N, C-alpha and C positions, 0 to 999 in steps of 0.2 A: 255655650253649649257644643258641644262637639257634635258633628254628624256623622252618623252611621257609614261603616264603609261601603262604597259604591252608590250613595245617597246623594242628592243634590238639594239645593233649597232655591226657596223662591225671597228675592228681596223684599221685603214687606215695608219696610222703611228705612231713613239712612239719615245720618248724624254728622255731624263735625264738633269734634275737641279740639279746642285749643285753649293750652295753658288752665286745663282745669275747668273751662267753660265748654258746657254742652247746649249745641243748636241740634234740635232733634227733628225740625220741621221741614227736612229737605227732599223736596219732591223727584229729584233728578241729579243723578253724579254721571258725567259723561268725561272722556278722555284719560280717564285713571289707567296710567302704564308704566312698567318697569321695561327699560331698554338700555342697551347697553352698546357702543362701538364695535364692529368686527374688523379683525385684524387678517388680512390674508399673508400665508406665509408661504412664498414661492421658491420651491426647492427640487433638486434632482436626487432621486434615490441612488442606493450603490450598484443597481444593476443599468443606470442613466436615464431613467423615466423621469420625466416632468410631474411635478404632484405640486397640486394647491391645499394646502391646509387652512382651515379657519378656525381662528383663534379668539376667546373673548377678549375684549379690549376695555375701555375705561366706562363707566356709567354713564349715562346722559342724564340731565336735568330732564322734569316735566311739568306739565299744566294738567289741571284739572278743573272743570268746570262744575258749578254748585248751582242748580236752581231752587228756588222755593218761592212762596207766595209771599207778597208783601205783606208785612205786618210792623206792628210799633217797635219791633226789636231794632236797635240802633248798634248791634255790635260788629255787622258789615262795614258798615259806614265808618265807624270809631276806626278800626281796623285798616281800612283803605286811604282814610286821612293820615294815619301815621306815615305811610308808605309814599303818597303823593308829597309831602312835606320833607320828605328826605330823612326821617327819624328811623333809619334801618334796624338801629338796636334794639328799637320796640317793635318795629314791624316785622323782622323775622322771628317766626315763631313755631314750636315744636306742636305738632298735632296729629290728628287721626281722623281718618274717616271711617266710619263703623256702619255695617250693614246690620240691621235686626230684622228677627222673624217675627211671625205674626203675633207671638205672646210679648213681645217688646224685650226678647233675650238678644244681646250681642253674639252674633256669630260669625263675624270676621272684622279683623280691625287692619287698614292699612295707613301704618304710621308714616308721614310726614316729616323731612327733616327741613330746617331752614325755610319754610313757607312762607310767603309773603303775597299780599293780593296784587294782582294786576291791574284788573278791570272790573268793575260795578256796572253792570247795566242793567236799566229798569226795561221791563217790557212796555207794549207800544200802549199809549195812551189816546183812547177813543171815545169820545161822548156817545152814550149809551150803549156801548159793548157791555155783554154780560159776562164775558171772561175773566177768569182770574187774573188779576196784576201779579206779575212777577219779577223777581230780582234775580241776575245771573252774576255770580262771583265767581272771577277766573283766578285760581290761585297758583303759582308756580313756586317749585320745589325743587331742592338741591339732590334728594333721595328719598326713594320709597322702599318701606319694607313689610311684608307680609307678617302679620302678629296671629 
C-alpha cells in the first residue's frame, strides 16, 4: 500500500521475515539504519584555494534489535543455536523487517542481507511482577536495502 504524497504513517505493528517464515508479533525495532563511510578528499583548486570534498565510501554493516513478548515460538532460539555453534552457512539468512499499518498491510520493508543473530536476551525475571516478559534479539547484517 503506497502512501499518498506528503503523507506519513504510524507503524502499527512490525514483523520479521526470514527465509519465508514470518514472525509478526514484534513489539519494538531499534537501531535499524543504513550507514556508509565518508571519504575526505583534500585538494587545491586552480586558483590555489584549499578545498575539502566529502565523498561516499563503503557501506557499513549494521545491527538491529527486535523485542517481542515471550511466547512458545522457538524460531529465535533455533536461529541463535545455529550461530553459536558456528553453523554460519545455516545461520546467515536473508530477510526483511516489515512495518504494517493498522489494517495489517505491509507499508515498508527493510531487506537485510546475510543477517545472523548476535545475542538473545530474556527480560528480567521477577517473582510477582505483572509486566510482560520479553525477549530481545540482536541481529547483525551486512547490508540493508529499503524496498
